[in-house]
MINU-168113 format. One line per 4 residues: number of its first residue (from 0); for each residue z negated, x negated, y of N, C-alpha, C, O, CB. Coordinates in nm, 4 decimals. Atoms other than C-alpha are relative to their C-alpha. Glycine has a CB too. Layout:
N
NUM> Z/X/Y/Z/X/Y/Z/X/Y/Z/X/Y/Z/X/Y; ...;
***
This chain:
167
0> -0.1300/0.0616/0.0225/-9.5111/-12.2632/8.7257/0.0389/-0.0798/0.1245/0.0164/-0.0363/0.2374/0.1079/0.1075/-0.0337; -0.0487/0.0819/-0.1109/-9.3664/-12.5391/8.9388/0.1220/0.0672/0.0612/0.2033/0.1262/-0.0099/0.0343/-0.1444/-0.0473; -0.1094/-0.0689/-0.0688/-9.1226/-12.4118/9.1985/0.1362/-0.0483/-0.0481/0.2316/0.0296/-0.0487/-0.0116/-0.0201/0.1507; -0.1274/0.0527/0.0465/-8.8472/-12.6387/9.0635/0.0459/0.0593/-0.1323/0.1646/0.0555/-0.1644/-0.0090/-0.1478/-0.0130;
4> -0.0329/-0.0597/0.1290/-8.8629/-12.4643/8.7245/0.0306/0.1488/0.0110/0.0763/0.2094/-0.0860/-0.1135/-0.0215/-0.0973; -0.0141/-0.1443/-0.0166/-8.8422/-12.1123/8.8667/0.1472/0.0407/0.0028/0.2320/-0.0282/0.0597/-0.0699/0.0460/0.1284; -0.1338/-0.0570/-0.0004/-8.5343/-11.9024/8.8077/0.0077/0.1220/0.0914/0.1096/0.1452/0.1565/0.0418/0.0378/-0.1417; 0.0046/-0.1195/-0.0837/-8.6394/-11.5832/8.9874/-0.1391/0.0141/0.0610/-0.2315/-0.0593/0.0261/0.0370/0.1265/-0.0820;
8> 0.1308/-0.0279/-0.0603/-8.9222/-11.4470/9.1988/-0.0999/0.0463/-0.1050/-0.2208/0.0339/-0.0855/0.0131/0.1061/0.1101; 0.0887/-0.0477/0.1061/-9.0609/-11.2995/8.8760/-0.0773/-0.1118/-0.0673/-0.1675/-0.0852/-0.1468/0.0792/0.0747/-0.1031; 0.0704/0.1147/0.0567/-9.1752/-11.6497/8.7821/-0.1284/-0.0336/0.0758/-0.1968/-0.1301/0.0418/0.0913/-0.1206/-0.0012; 0.1149/0.0328/-0.0848/-9.4519/-11.6368/9.0457/-0.1051/0.1100/-0.0002/-0.0763/0.2273/-0.0241/0.0459/-0.0260/0.1418;
12> 0.1088/-0.0951/-0.0216/-9.7880/-11.4737/9.0944/-0.0861/-0.0516/0.1147/-0.0828/-0.1698/0.1488/-0.0854/0.0201/-0.1302; 0.0894/0.0302/-0.1115/-10.0393/-11.4656/9.3782/-0.1368/0.0587/-0.0308/-0.1455/0.1614/-0.0980/0.0560/0.0562/0.1347; 0.1302/-0.0661/0.0067/-10.4134/-11.4037/9.3883/0.0036/0.1248/0.0903/0.0533/0.1188/0.2028/-0.1155/-0.0982/0.0434; 0.0021/-0.1244/-0.0777/-10.4640/-11.0438/9.5072/-0.1175/-0.0004/0.0971/-0.2227/-0.0574/0.0679/-0.0082/0.1231/-0.0935;
16> 0.1038/0.0001/-0.1034/-10.6673/-10.9814/9.8217/-0.1270/0.0714/-0.0469/-0.2366/0.0407/-0.0001/0.0526/0.0663/0.1273; 0.1164/-0.0735/0.0488/-10.8957/-10.7420/9.6340/-0.0460/-0.0505/-0.1367/-0.1242/0.0157/-0.2050/0.0316/0.1486/-0.0078; 0.0370/0.0583/0.1282/-10.9299/-10.9680/9.3300/0.1113/0.0185/-0.1022/0.1962/0.1066/-0.0885/-0.1296/0.0621/-0.0514; -0.1039/-0.0053/0.1018/-10.7165/-11.0274/9.0252/0.1257/-0.0719/0.0459/0.1223/-0.1528/0.1387/0.0324/0.1443/-0.0353;
20> -0.1272/0.0655/-0.0273/-10.3530/-11.1343/9.0324/0.1073/0.1027/0.0319/0.1044/0.2154/-0.0175/0.0428/-0.0862/-0.1190; -0.1230/-0.0757/-0.0211/-10.0296/-10.9962/9.1677/0.1099/-0.0832/-0.0645/0.1526/-0.1850/-0.0099/0.0287/0.0283/0.1550; -0.1063/0.0679/0.0727/-9.7688/-11.1035/8.9152/0.1307/0.0669/0.0411/0.1507/0.1853/0.0141/-0.0224/0.0060/-0.1567; -0.1233/-0.0616/-0.0496/-9.4259/-11.0496/9.0710/0.0840/0.0591/-0.1128/0.1662/0.1474/-0.0882/0.0822/-0.1024/0.0767;
24> -0.0753/-0.0583/0.1121/-9.2856/-10.9790/8.7231/-0.0389/0.1459/-0.0238/0.0372/0.2210/-0.0848/-0.0234/-0.0815/-0.1280; 0.0403/-0.1411/0.0103/-9.4825/-10.6516/8.7367/0.0893/0.0894/0.0863/0.0917/0.2111/0.0683/-0.1475/0.0169/0.0417; -0.0885/-0.0757/-0.0893/-9.2324/-10.5465/9.0049/0.1462/-0.0103/-0.0436/0.2371/0.0170/0.0347/-0.0150/-0.0499/0.1440; -0.1363/0.0083/0.0538/-8.9284/-10.6046/8.7827/0.0704/0.1343/0.0218/0.0106/0.2405/0.0044/-0.0016/-0.0378/-0.1524;
28> -0.0836/-0.1175/-0.0285/-8.6473/-10.3593/8.8711/-0.0362/0.0697/0.1311/0.0147/0.1780/0.1597/-0.0111/0.0989/-0.1133; 0.0308/-0.0503/-0.1341/-8.8004/-10.2998/9.2146/0.0603/-0.0971/0.1011/0.1002/-0.2080/0.0656/-0.1556/0.0158/0.0218; -0.0394/0.0872/-0.1112/-8.6944/-10.4422/9.5515/-0.1286/-0.0383/0.0720/-0.2110/0.0481/0.1017/0.1037/0.0711/0.0984; 0.1231/0.0485/-0.0618/-8.9638/-10.6572/9.7134/0.0307/-0.0569/0.1384/0.1197/-0.1406/0.1534/-0.0680/-0.1071/-0.0893;
32> -0.0033/0.0630/-0.1313/-9.0033/-10.7317/10.0832/-0.1316/-0.0762/0.0117/-0.2374/-0.0162/0.0309/0.0189/0.1064/0.1178; 0.1172/0.0869/-0.0028/-9.2449/-11.0269/10.0862/-0.0088/-0.0621/0.1393/0.0865/-0.1239/0.1869/0.0076/-0.1108/-0.1117; 0.0155/0.0383/-0.1405/-9.3846/-11.1102/10.4309/-0.1265/-0.0820/0.0190/-0.2346/-0.0399/-0.0221/-0.0035/0.1245/0.0905; 0.1218/0.0731/-0.0347/-9.6201/-11.3844/10.5477/-0.0550/0.0601/0.1296/0.0139/0.0649/0.2315/0.0280/-0.1549/0.0156;
36> 0.0600/-0.0772/-0.1080/-9.8588/-11.2020/10.7794/-0.1145/-0.0766/0.0661/-0.1601/-0.1790/0.0151/-0.0502/0.1343/-0.0527; 0.1159/0.0554/-0.0700/-10.1344/-11.2831/11.0287/-0.0607/0.1092/0.0872/0.0112/0.1905/0.1452/0.0397/-0.1246/0.0860; 0.0716/-0.1071/-0.0695/-10.3972/-11.0655/11.1940/-0.0113/-0.0189/0.1505/-0.0324/0.0786/0.2226/-0.1359/0.0129/-0.0568; 0.0250/0.0261/-0.1421/-10.4203/-11.2326/11.5357/0.1209/-0.0612/0.0686/0.1071/-0.1527/0.1498/-0.1199/-0.0919/0.0162;
40> -0.1267/0.0537/-0.0489/-10.0554/-11.2978/11.6212/0.0652/0.1023/0.0928/0.0404/0.2223/0.0808/0.0948/-0.0358/-0.1183; -0.0744/-0.0906/-0.0861/-9.8343/-11.1517/11.8903/0.0936/0.0908/-0.0785/0.1348/0.1954/-0.0285/0.0788/-0.0786/0.1014; -0.0889/-0.0799/0.0850/-9.6178/-11.0201/11.6038/-0.0776/0.0914/-0.0953/-0.0167/0.1638/-0.1740/0.0916/-0.0920/-0.0803; 0.0823/-0.0815/0.0889/-9.9113/-10.8496/11.4257/0.0367/0.1488/0.0039/0.0238/0.2152/-0.0990/-0.1455/-0.0170/0.0362;
44> -0.0412/-0.1408/0.0021/-9.7878/-10.5035/11.5417/0.1125/0.0309/-0.0996/0.1413/0.1478/-0.1251/0.0438/0.0408/0.1374; -0.1007/-0.0255/0.1034/-9.5105/-10.5509/11.2819/-0.0625/0.0646/-0.1240/0.0094/0.1205/-0.2067/0.0704/-0.1308/-0.0389; 0.0648/-0.0711/0.1098/-9.7697/-10.4221/11.0341/0.0378/0.1488/0.0024/0.0550/0.2102/-0.1029/-0.1535/-0.0166/0.0083; -0.0375/-0.1416/-0.0114/-9.6815/-10.0749/11.1669/0.1357/0.0241/-0.0652/0.1516/0.1195/-0.1413/0.0033/0.0442/0.1484;
48> -0.1329/-0.0146/0.0586/-9.3155/-10.1212/11.0719/0.0014/-0.0270/-0.1495/0.0746/0.0385/-0.2237/0.0966/-0.0923/0.0685; 0.0083/0.0264/0.1433/-9.4030/-10.2707/10.7340/-0.0583/0.1200/-0.0742/-0.0098/0.1573/-0.1810/-0.0850/-0.1250/-0.0265; 0.0606/-0.1176/0.0618/-9.6258/-9.9731/10.6551/0.0995/0.1160/-0.0033/0.1043/0.1909/-0.1008/-0.1277/0.0412/0.0757; -0.1005/-0.1070/-0.0030/-9.3456/-9.7349/10.7621/0.1065/-0.0227/-0.1074/0.1455/0.0714/-0.1765/0.0661/0.0082/0.1396;
52> -0.0955/0.0302/0.1071/-9.0962/-9.9123/10.5330/-0.0588/0.0359/-0.1360/0.0077/0.0983/-0.2187/0.0397/-0.1490/0.0031; 0.0700/-0.0293/0.1262/-9.3471/-9.8859/10.2488/-0.0064/0.1507/-0.0215/0.0264/0.1999/-0.1295/-0.1434/-0.0609/0.0003; 0.0105/-0.1462/0.0113/-9.4063/-9.5162/10.3183/0.1362/0.0639/-0.0264/0.1474/0.1560/-0.1073/-0.0615/0.0590/0.1278; -0.1330/-0.0611/0.0085/-9.0339/-9.4401/10.3516/0.0730/-0.0309/-0.1304/0.1501/0.0521/-0.1784/0.0841/-0.0460/0.1156;
56> -0.0841/0.0441/0.1116/-8.8996/-9.6332/10.0512/-0.0745/-0.0332/-0.1291/-0.0106/-0.0690/-0.2281/0.0765/-0.1187/0.0418; 0.0715/0.0366/0.1232/-9.1792/-9.6924/9.7965/0.0399/0.0902/-0.1168/0.0465/0.0440/-0.2307/-0.1519/0.0076/0.0222; -0.0393/-0.0899/0.1087/-9.0738/-9.3857/9.5974/0.1399/-0.0306/-0.0523/0.1771/0.0137/-0.1610/-0.0065/0.1443/0.0468; -0.1341/0.0412/0.0423/-8.7225/-9.5333/9.5802/-0.0011/-0.1353/-0.0713/0.1013/-0.1789/-0.1238/0.0930/-0.0063/0.1205;
60> 0.0102/0.1273/0.0706/-8.8501/-9.8621/9.4365/-0.0259/-0.1208/0.0879/-0.0094/-0.2338/0.0421/0.1232/-0.0229/-0.0757; 0.0319/0.1138/-0.0869/-8.9484/-10.0765/9.7376/-0.1474/-0.0351/-0.0117/-0.2343/0.0520/-0.0100/0.0360/0.0312/0.1470; 0.1352/0.0538/-0.0081/-9.2571/-10.2944/9.7221/-0.0063/-0.0840/0.1276/0.0739/-0.1758/0.1449/-0.0373/-0.0854/-0.1285; 0.0287/0.0876/-0.1133/-9.3849/-10.4362/10.0508/-0.1224/-0.0808/-0.0415/-0.2237/-0.0246/-0.0832/-0.0247/0.0815/0.1359;
64> 0.1090/0.0881/0.0395/-9.6061/-10.7364/9.9814/-0.0374/-0.0893/0.1173/0.0418/-0.1734/0.1597/0.0391/-0.0850/-0.1234; 0.0507/0.0829/-0.1087/-9.8143/-10.8904/10.2595/-0.0674/-0.1240/-0.0549/-0.1465/-0.1171/-0.1489/-0.0974/0.0788/0.0873; 0.0576/0.1279/0.0406/-9.9065/-11.2574/10.2247/-0.0673/-0.0613/0.1229/-0.0035/-0.1359/0.1972/0.1098/-0.0967/-0.0598; 0.0691/0.0541/-0.1169/-10.1707/-11.3423/10.4867/-0.0041/-0.1527/-0.0013/-0.0259/-0.2152/-0.1051/-0.1415/0.0553/0.0070;
68> 0.0011/0.1454/-0.0116/-10.1544/-11.6986/10.6149/-0.0515/-0.0409/0.1373/-0.0239/0.0250/0.2376/0.1407/-0.0578/-0.0243; 0.0469/0.0568/-0.1258/-10.3267/-11.9042/10.8809/0.0764/-0.1258/0.0382/0.0291/-0.2054/0.1193/-0.1476/-0.0307/-0.0088; -0.0758/0.1235/-0.0196/-10.0562/-12.1718/10.8805/0.0563/-0.0170/0.1398/0.0828/-0.1296/0.1820/0.1113/-0.0056/-0.0975; -0.0642/0.0068/-0.1317/-9.9171/-12.0883/11.2235/-0.1023/0.0370/0.1064/-0.1285/0.1549/0.1306/0.1245/0.0944/0.0076;
72> 0.0962/-0.0230/-0.1073/-10.1720/-12.1280/11.4991/-0.1349/0.0492/-0.0465/-0.2149/0.0937/0.0358/0.0553/0.0969/0.0957; 0.1300/-0.0451/0.0501/-10.4655/-12.0398/11.2723/-0.0271/0.1455/0.0334/-0.1409/0.1826/0.0623/-0.1104/-0.0862/0.0565; 0.0108/-0.1373/-0.0483/-10.3995/-11.6741/11.3503/-0.0359/0.1008/-0.1089/0.0060/0.2165/-0.1040/0.1289/0.0404/0.0640; 0.0463/-0.0903/0.1052/-10.5592/-11.5279/11.0383/-0.1484/-0.0219/-0.0211/-0.1992/-0.1328/-0.0047/0.0785/-0.0221/-0.1323;
76> 0.1422/0.0093/0.0293/-10.9192/-11.4515/10.9513/-0.0232/-0.0972/-0.1143/0.0679/-0.1268/-0.1916/-0.0579/0.1380/-0.0342; 0.0322/0.0999/0.1001/-11.0972/-11.6981/10.7268/-0.0224/0.0551/-0.1394/-0.0097/-0.0187/-0.2372/-0.1195/-0.0735/0.0419; 0.0288/-0.0529/0.1328/-11.1815/-11.4619/10.4428/0.0772/0.1291/-0.0259/0.1122/0.2030/0.0661/-0.1501/0.0245/-0.0160; -0.0817/-0.1137/0.0403/-10.9975/-11.1951/10.2484/-0.0592/0.1348/0.0421/0.0144/0.2254/0.0811/0.0187/-0.0021/-0.1491;
80> 0.0628/-0.1279/-0.0355/-11.2522/-10.9192/10.3183/0.0284/0.0355/0.1467/0.0567/0.1511/0.1781/-0.1530/-0.0060/-0.0251; -0.0272/-0.0245/-0.1422/-11.2040/-10.9570/10.6955/0.1469/0.0350/0.0233/0.1783/0.1214/0.1050/-0.0383/-0.1228/0.0835; -0.1433/-0.0283/-0.0122/-10.8244/-10.9609/10.6591/0.0277/0.1426/-0.0437/0.0947/0.2180/0.0269/0.0838/-0.0994/-0.0841; -0.0238/-0.1338/0.0546/-10.8243/-10.6479/10.4449/-0.0560/0.1078/0.0926/0.0100/0.2083/0.1189/-0.0627/0.0127/-0.1398;
84> 0.0599/-0.0980/-0.0908/-11.0612/-10.4634/10.6771/0.0841/0.0142/0.1264/0.1094/0.1263/0.1707/-0.1440/-0.0406/0.0362; -0.0826/-0.0044/-0.1201/-10.8510/-10.5558/10.9824/0.1266/0.0823/-0.0248/0.1614/0.1686/0.0558/0.0366/-0.1425/0.0453; -0.1269/-0.0672/0.0297/-10.5294/-10.4327/10.8179/-0.0183/0.1489/-0.0252/0.0627/0.2304/0.0191/0.0660/-0.0642/-0.1205; 0.0248/-0.1412/0.0291/-10.6790/-10.1073/10.6925/-0.0440/0.0755/0.1245/0.0052/0.1853/0.1506/-0.1057/0.0139/-0.1092;
88> 0.0548/-0.0688/-0.1168/-10.8696/-10.0200/11.0109/0.1023/0.0118/0.1126/0.1127/0.1171/0.1756/-0.1236/-0.0730/0.0502; -0.0900/0.0016/-0.1151/-10.6022/-10.1157/11.2644/0.1408/0.0507/-0.0281/0.2085/0.0988/0.0627/0.0087/-0.1375/0.0528; -0.1395/-0.0349/0.0292/-10.2770/-10.0403/11.0813/0.0154/0.0912/-0.1220/0.1276/0.1180/-0.1650/0.0801/-0.1261/-0.0217; -0.0041/-0.0870/0.1185/-10.3688/-9.8143/10.7846/0.0850/-0.0587/-0.1119/0.1518/0.0149/-0.1845/0.0536/0.1371/0.0378;
92> -0.0792/0.0673/0.1024/-10.2070/-10.0713/10.5563/-0.0528/0.0382/-0.1380/-0.1723/0.0268/-0.1654/-0.0035/-0.1540/0.0196; 0.0390/-0.0244/0.1387/-10.2083/-9.9634/10.1933/0.1004/-0.0594/-0.0992/0.0940/-0.0319/-0.2190/-0.0144/0.1495/-0.0243; -0.0891/0.0711/0.0924/-9.9254/-10.1761/10.0532/-0.0746/-0.1207/-0.0555/-0.1742/-0.1634/0.0029/0.1329/-0.0442/0.0711; 0.0701/0.1133/0.0615/-10.0234/-10.4661/9.8237/-0.0042/-0.1225/0.0915/0.0884/-0.1489/0.1682/0.0667/-0.0371/-0.1317;
96> 0.0164/0.1235/-0.0759/-10.1534/-10.7846/9.9804/-0.0614/-0.1070/-0.0890/-0.1407/-0.0785/-0.1788/-0.0875/0.0232/0.1252; 0.0554/0.1138/0.0731/-10.2312/-11.1285/9.8458/-0.1225/-0.0534/0.0741/-0.1509/-0.0131/0.1869/0.1066/-0.1118/-0.0176; 0.1025/0.0779/-0.0682/-10.5267/-11.3496/9.9238/0.0684/-0.0881/0.1046/0.1896/-0.1091/0.1004/-0.0827/-0.0862/-0.1014; -0.0515/0.0929/-0.1004/-10.4854/-11.5808/10.2208/0.0664/-0.1174/-0.0710/0.0087/-0.1762/-0.1625/-0.1138/-0.0495/0.0948;
100> -0.0867/0.0918/0.0728/-10.2106/-11.8239/10.1196/0.0657/-0.1002/0.0945/0.0998/-0.0654/0.2076/0.1068/0.0777/-0.0770; -0.0763/0.1000/-0.0752/-10.0508/-12.1457/10.2448/0.1482/0.0234/-0.0267/0.1899/0.0343/-0.1420/-0.0422/-0.1463/-0.0396; -0.1425/-0.0333/0.0146/-9.6801/-12.0812/10.3110/0.0934/-0.1114/0.0461/0.2152/-0.0982/0.0343/0.0310/0.1255/0.0772; -0.0855/0.1104/-0.0453/-9.5564/-12.4126/10.4550/-0.0637/-0.1336/-0.0352/-0.1838/-0.1433/-0.0606/0.0250/0.0087/0.1524;
104> 0.0488/0.1351/0.0238/-9.5847/-12.7835/10.3952/-0.0203/-0.0307/-0.1474/0.0143/0.0495/-0.2340/-0.1286/-0.0211/0.0733; 0.0140/0.0462/0.1383/-9.6761/-12.9784/10.0818/-0.0929/0.0867/-0.0845/-0.0813/0.0878/-0.2071/-0.0504/-0.1410/-0.0007; 0.0933/-0.0854/0.0738/-9.9543/-12.7337/9.9871/0.0450/0.1454/-0.0055/-0.0312/0.2327/-0.0472/-0.1370/-0.0077/0.0625; -0.0508/-0.1377/0.0008/-9.7352/-12.4245/10.0226/-0.0030/0.0572/-0.1414/0.0154/-0.0142/-0.2400/0.1436/0.0054/0.0567;
108> -0.0064/-0.0702/0.1281/-9.7553/-12.1667/9.7463/0.1379/-0.0257/-0.0620/0.2370/-0.0301/0.0109/-0.0262/0.1543/0.0181; -0.1285/0.0301/0.0647/-9.4801/-12.2393/9.4894/0.1118/0.1005/0.0318/0.2286/0.0620/0.0353/-0.0198/-0.0056/-0.1487; -0.1054/-0.0960/-0.0360/-9.2957/-11.9160/9.5800/0.0723/-0.0453/0.1259/0.1952/-0.0414/0.1321/-0.0590/0.1412/0.0205; -0.0607/0.0383/-0.1279/-9.2380/-12.0424/9.9337/0.0813/-0.1291/-0.0134/0.1840/-0.1449/0.0525/-0.1087/-0.0173/0.1074;
112> -0.0785/0.1209/0.0266/-9.1240/-12.3837/9.8091/0.1313/0.0383/-0.0688/0.2374/-0.0131/-0.0335/-0.0808/-0.1005/-0.0879; -0.1189/-0.0462/0.0715/-8.8813/-12.2094/9.5711/0.0965/0.0715/0.0950/0.2173/0.0483/0.0905/-0.0401/0.0936/-0.1156; -0.0853/-0.0733/-0.0942/-8.7528/-11.9787/9.8452/0.0727/-0.0971/0.0934/0.1909/-0.0791/0.1227/-0.0840/0.1006/0.0823; -0.0632/0.0990/-0.0867/-8.6885/-12.2776/10.0717/0.1062/-0.0795/-0.0761/0.2140/-0.1057/-0.0227/-0.1055/-0.0950/0.0583;
116> -0.0985/0.0727/0.0810/-8.5134/-12.4678/9.7916/0.1226/0.0872/-0.0273/0.2354/0.0380/-0.0298/-0.0630/-0.0463/-0.1333; -0.1077/-0.0925/0.0353/-8.3061/-12.1594/9.7088/0.0868/0.0348/0.1203/0.2095/0.0353/0.1103/-0.0577/0.1272/-0.0601; -0.0733/-0.0487/-0.1178/-8.2088/-12.0470/10.0603/0.0228/-0.1056/0.1072/0.1009/-0.0838/0.1998/-0.0736/0.1147/0.0605; -0.0132/0.1055/-0.0990/-8.2403/-12.3726/10.2549/-0.1124/0.0026/0.1023/-0.1756/0.1057/0.1250/0.1327/0.0114/0.0699;
120> 0.1112/0.0164/-0.0945/-8.4875/-12.5017/10.5130/0.0103/0.0942/0.1193/-0.0917/0.1321/0.1769/-0.0054/-0.1431/0.0493; -0.0165/-0.0924/-0.1127/-8.3387/-12.2767/10.7827/-0.0611/0.1364/-0.0290/-0.0883/0.2130/0.0635/0.1476/0.0162/0.0336; 0.0556/-0.1288/0.0388/-8.4772/-11.9806/10.5874/-0.1458/-0.0089/-0.0434/-0.1984/0.0848/-0.1035/0.0819/0.0590/-0.1109; 0.1432/0.0138/0.0256/-8.8315/-12.1147/10.5484/-0.0752/0.0612/0.1178/-0.0238/0.0632/0.2297/-0.0405/-0.1505/-0.0212;
124> 0.0770/-0.0564/-0.1107/-9.1048/-11.9473/10.7528/-0.0216/-0.1026/0.1116/-0.0692/-0.2136/0.0879/-0.1348/0.0515/-0.0506; 0.0249/0.0826/-0.1181/-9.1156/-12.0927/11.1031/-0.1188/0.0539/0.0796/-0.1694/-0.0121/0.1703/0.1255/-0.0058/0.0891; 0.1128/-0.0645/-0.0662/-9.3905/-11.8535/11.2134/-0.0456/0.1153/-0.0882/0.0088/0.1371/-0.1965/0.0381/0.0499/0.1440; 0.0500/-0.1171/0.0715/-9.5857/-11.5479/11.1005/0.1075/0.1088/-0.0058/0.1967/0.1144/0.0788/-0.1279/0.0542/0.0676;
128> -0.0868/-0.1170/0.0192/-9.4015/-11.2374/10.9757/0.1453/-0.0363/-0.0322/0.2384/0.0345/0.0061/-0.0032/0.0861/0.1239; -0.1305/0.0293/0.0599/-9.1086/-11.4154/10.8119/0.0109/0.0898/-0.1233/-0.0871/0.1110/-0.1947/0.0157/-0.1551/-0.0374; -0.0185/-0.0969/0.1078/-8.9597/-11.1768/10.5570/0.1042/-0.0484/-0.1002/0.2110/-0.0966/-0.0625/0.0413/0.1358/0.0571; -0.0942/0.0262/0.1082/-8.7945/-11.2377/10.2192/0.0266/0.1307/-0.0726/-0.0662/0.2054/-0.1037/-0.0544/-0.1087/-0.0980;
132> -0.0369/-0.1178/0.0774/-8.6048/-10.9622/10.0426/0.0447/-0.0469/-0.1386/0.1321/-0.1326/-0.1520/0.1130/0.0827/0.0718; -0.0245/0.0362/0.1388/-8.5969/-10.9878/9.6646/0.0624/0.1212/-0.0695/0.0099/0.2323/-0.0626/-0.1324/-0.0455/-0.0717; -0.0709/-0.1081/0.0671/-8.3512/-10.7821/9.4613/-0.0657/0.0429/-0.1299/-0.1620/-0.0185/-0.1760/0.1407/-0.0413/-0.0271; 0.0536/-0.0565/0.1243/-8.4171/-10.5767/9.1493/0.0032/-0.0990/-0.1161/-0.0699/-0.0827/-0.2138/0.0778/0.1240/-0.0376;
136> -0.0103/0.1012/0.1057/-8.3185/-10.8802/8.9381/-0.0895/-0.1212/0.0262/-0.0875/-0.2172/-0.0509/0.1444/-0.0455/-0.0141; 0.0898/0.1106/-0.0328/-8.5763/-11.1085/9.1053/0.0633/-0.1087/0.0837/-0.0026/-0.2072/0.1170/-0.0520/-0.0600/-0.1244; -0.0684/0.0994/-0.0834/-8.3157/-11.3005/9.3078/-0.0267/0.0267/0.1478/-0.0425/0.1413/0.1901/0.1518/0.0010/-0.0279; 0.0125/-0.0151/-0.1454/-8.3594/-11.3660/9.6781/0.1321/0.0520/0.0555/0.2375/-0.0069/0.0316/-0.0394/-0.1355/0.0680;
140> -0.1225/-0.0577/-0.0560/-8.1105/-11.1459/9.8638/-0.0009/0.0048/0.1519/0.0969/0.0478/0.2130/0.0206/0.1389/-0.0540; 0.0043/0.0004/-0.1451/-8.2245/-11.1850/10.2220/-0.1207/-0.0731/0.0528/-0.2225/-0.0871/-0.0149/0.0011/0.1399/0.0523; 0.1077/0.0676/-0.0706/-8.4392/-11.3723/10.4685/0.0124/0.0392/0.1464/0.1207/0.0329/0.2046/0.0059/-0.1567/-0.0194; -0.0003/-0.0473/-0.1380/-8.5379/-11.2454/10.8115/-0.1105/-0.0718/0.0758/-0.2258/-0.0722/0.0327/-0.0189/0.1547/0.0071;
144> 0.1018/0.0744/-0.0732/-8.7152/-11.4524/11.0732/-0.0949/0.0944/0.0733/-0.0764/0.2161/0.0750/0.0655/-0.0965/0.0991; 0.1085/-0.0715/-0.0663/-9.0181/-11.3454/11.2715/0.0481/0.1046/0.0999/-0.0070/0.2144/0.1069/-0.0888/-0.0977/0.0698; -0.0448/-0.0893/-0.1073/-8.8234/-11.1853/11.5551/0.0695/0.1257/-0.0516/0.0840/0.2230/0.0224/0.0934/-0.0742/0.0920; -0.0640/-0.1171/0.0589/-8.6473/-10.9434/11.3194/-0.1114/0.0937/-0.0477/-0.1889/0.0596/-0.1371/0.0969/-0.0401/-0.1187;
148> 0.1071/-0.0952/0.0301/-8.8721/-10.6372/11.3024/0.0323/0.0782/-0.1274/0.1492/0.0960/-0.1618/-0.0213/0.0969/0.1186; -0.0226/-0.0752/0.1241/-8.9209/-10.4372/10.9812/0.0871/0.1243/0.0201/0.1562/0.1661/-0.0728/-0.1329/0.0410/-0.0596; -0.0787/-0.1202/-0.0259/-8.7572/-10.1334/11.1455/0.1395/-0.0277/0.0527/0.2148/0.0662/0.0787/-0.0717/0.0863/0.0966; -0.1340/0.0330/-0.0491/-8.4469/-10.3222/11.2641/0.1049/0.0387/-0.1038/0.0797/0.0345/-0.2243/0.0105/-0.1506/0.0336;
152> -0.1077/-0.0446/0.0882/-8.1168/-10.2015/11.1206/0.0318/-0.1014/-0.1089/0.0570/-0.0631/-0.2231/0.1245/0.0282/0.0807; -0.0386/0.0982/0.1016/-8.0472/-10.5307/10.9437/-0.0982/-0.0018/-0.1168/-0.0576/-0.0244/-0.2308/0.0092/-0.1394/0.0621; 0.0979/-0.0053/0.1086/-8.3710/-10.5037/10.7446/0.0175/0.1297/-0.0789/0.0242/0.1277/-0.2018/-0.1447/-0.0112/0.0554; -0.0130/-0.1296/0.0680/-8.3331/-10.1335/10.6677/0.1289/0.0053/-0.0815/0.1279/0.0522/-0.1953/-0.0027/0.1156/0.1024;
156> -0.1265/0.0006/0.0736/-7.9672/-10.1763/10.5693/-0.0082/-0.0879/-0.1247/0.0439/-0.0512/-0.2300/0.1135/-0.0483/0.0904; 0.0149/0.0895/0.1153/-8.0558/-10.4700/10.3408/-0.0899/0.0615/-0.1071/-0.0622/0.0489/-0.2263/-0.0571/-0.1352/0.0446; 0.0878/-0.0683/0.0941/-8.3408/-10.2738/10.1818/0.0762/0.1098/-0.0737/0.0680/0.1208/-0.1960/-0.1219/0.0589/0.0728; -0.0774/-0.1088/0.0625/-8.1128/-9.9740/10.1211/0.1038/-0.0565/-0.0973/0.1219/-0.0020/-0.2062/0.0700/0.0863/0.1084;
160> -0.0984/0.0611/0.0896/-7.8430/-10.1987/9.9716/-0.0681/-0.0530/-0.1258/-0.0162/-0.0371/-0.2363/0.0755/-0.1139/0.0718; 0.0738/0.0508/0.1159/-8.1000/-10.3647/9.7465/-0.0437/0.1131/-0.0923/-0.0362/0.1012/-0.2146/-0.1221/-0.0798/0.0457; 0.0424/-0.1133/0.0806/-8.2316/-10.0285/9.6334/0.1169/0.0667/-0.0719/0.1004/0.1225/-0.1804/-0.0712/0.1009/0.0869; -0.1185/-0.0623/0.0597/-7.8789/-9.9057/9.5628/0.0591/-0.0833/-0.1131/0.1326/-0.0314/-0.1972/0.1053/0.0229/0.1063;
164> -0.0568/0.0907/0.1007/-7.7949/-10.2085/9.3470/-0.0652/0.0239/-0.1360/-0.1818/0.0622/-0.1456/-0.0183/-0.1478/0.0430; 0.0519/-0.0067/0.1362/-7.8348/-10.2012/8.9723/-0.0740/-0.1295/-0.0319/-0.0412/-0.2356/0.0211/0.1146/0.0248/-0.1022; 0.0709/0.1222/0.0378/-8.0788/-10.4432/8.8165/0.0678/-0.0665/-0.1173/0.0225/-0.1712/-0.1636/-0.1459/0.0299/-0.0337;
***
C-alpha cells in the first residue's frame, strides 16, 4: 500500500528477518514500539533496554519491533543472518525483527513515509534507534528520538498509557 493511502500502522507489513512477513495488522489491539536499529552504532546498547521493555510488558500487550537499517553511517551488517546473529549473541534479543530496511529518503519503507507525513518531518528518524509508539488502534501516539533511551521515564510512561488505553 502506498503511504498516502494508509490510515493506520495496520496498513503496513515488513519482510521478517527470519523469512516471511510481519504484517502489523497481526498486532491489532497491541501497543507497538517500532525502532530503527543498527548493530554497529554508539546507540546499539539500547538493544538491552528494548529487550527489557519487551520482557517487562509483552504479557500486557506490548510488541517491540526492531527494524534494522544501514541508512545512518552504514552501521548495519549487510545481510539478515549476520544482523540476527549479532542481536541474539550480544543482546539476547528475542523480540520480532524485520529484514534490513531503508527508513529515510525516497526509497524509505512506506511505514516511515507515512509516519513522517502523519507526525511531521521533525519526527522522522534522524539517526539509528528512533522510536515510534503505535497505539492499540494502529494510530501513532508517540515518537522518540535516538537520545531517548527505551528505559527513560517518557518512553515507559507512554508505553504504560498506551497499554492502559482501550482499543
